[in-house]
C-alpha angles and dihedrals in degrees: 000000000000090000090056092047092049092047092050092047091050091049092048092049091049091050091048090054091050090050092047090054091048090050090050093050092047091049091052092046090049091052091052092049092048090053092047090049092051091051092048091048090051091052096045122086122230093258092057091046092051091049091049091047092053091048092051092050090052091050091048093050091051091047091052091053095053118077109246124224115236111256120234116236116255115239129196093223 
């Protein structure tokens, strides 16, 4: 019984480490994208921003109308 418990605990710890690494990578990627977004916004004029905003609202309204497929969970294995 202890062998099973130890094996499960090891597997859980290993998965937690994988998930921590994924979270770290996603956090770093998000930071890069936020900086890029800020730079692009600073370079765009108000007309371009308004046009982009209207395009995004159209895309979002279409996406809400379409049924979405369930996403499969991402595993580290």
